[in-house]
C-alpha positions, 0 to 999 in steps of 0.5 A: 864572778858569779852574779846569779843567786846562789841557791835560796836566801829565803825571805822571812816567812812562818815556815822555816825555809830549807826544810821544805823538800820541794824547795830543796829539790828545786835548789838541787836542780839549780845547783846542777845548772838545770834551770829549765827543769827547776822552773818546770818543777816550780810551776808544777808545785805551784799549780798543785799547791805543794811547797812554800809559795813565796820560796818558790817564787824566789827560786823561779826568779833565780832559774830565770836569771840563769836562763837569761830571762830577766823580765820574767825574773823581775816579775818573780822577785816583785811577787816575793816583795809584794808579800815580804818587802824587806827580803834582802835577796829579792831586793838585791836580784830585783835590781840585777834583773832590771840592770840586765834590762839596761833599766839603770835608773830603776835598778839604782833605786832597787839596789839602794833599797837592797843596800839600806836593809840591815841584813843586806847580802854582799851581792847588792854591793856587787850590783851597785858596782856594776851600775857605777861602772856603766855610769863611768865611775870606775874607781867607785865600782871597784871599791864596790867589788872589792867590798863584795869580795871581802864580804863573800870571798867564796863567791866573789874576787877582786877584778883582775885589771889590765891596761888596754895595751896589755889587754890588746896584747892578750887578744893578739896572742889569742888570735895567733893560737887559733887552729890555723884554718881559722886565722885568715878570717881575722882579716875579714872581721875586726876585733874592737875592745871596749870597756863595756857594751853600749846601749846601741848594740842592744837597742839598735839605735837610740830608741827605747825598745830593747830588740836584742835581749841577748845583749845584756850589760854584763856580756863578755863578747859579741859578734855583731853582723851577718854570719859568713854563710848568709852574706851570699844571700844579702845585698852586700852594699846594704850590710853594716861592717861585721865586728867582734866586740870584747868588753874588757871590764866584764872580762876582767870581772869574770876572771878568778886570776890573771891566768883565768883572764888570759883564758877567758879572752881566748875562749870569748874571742874564739867563740865570737869568731865561731858566730861570724863563721855560722857555727852552732855551739856544738860545732864550736866544741868539735872544731876546737873553738870552745 
């Protein structure tokens, strides 16, 4: 399930969006999954007065979401809304940017405003579903996801749901498929399956300061602890237990079908084990952990 803006859905402006070659060039970079280059191109164009500024601000928000920079995305979408308060795409993706910062109350207000617009985009129903999930309203959330899939079947699909017992079986199967030299490490780091991430993982306690920005509410999995190569340098008595978390409902939403869900479980489990072992991303590919 793709939860980032898919190209530009332009706000209302006097200039016909889509005819601007600057915006088209930025869109091409985003379509090629090159958000850093896209953002650099946007900043250069804005500094030089080229292109449609409001469309470029929207695309900058798109790029920031693609890079996991939810705070910066929020700022960009707010800039668009200052000039066009009824832009349905910016309303929707502002809600998403707030959601990714764990600011659920503000995100609900923004999402409600997005869904109330007569030309609300299907993505707004999906964002509403995400918020309902984190309120524990799973049936209502799935109804929103199904509505999003019905309105935009080329982009969204109904989540693939498994019972917890069936999901746990797939986790065990994924562990058995690991290359032999890595299987032993599951005896040292437990795997804990949860429906969704909990706030304490991102805020490192009950405080209000987000200290782990990489821990977003929609993450698929997480290694929480100290990587194995670093433990020799620390006082073991002071370490909290290492844990690999898998988040079932996020994985189910990310999958296209049951077969893809099984593959996503495997990829995520192996990836998080790689983090425990201290491998970099490129190392995981080379060692068969991707």
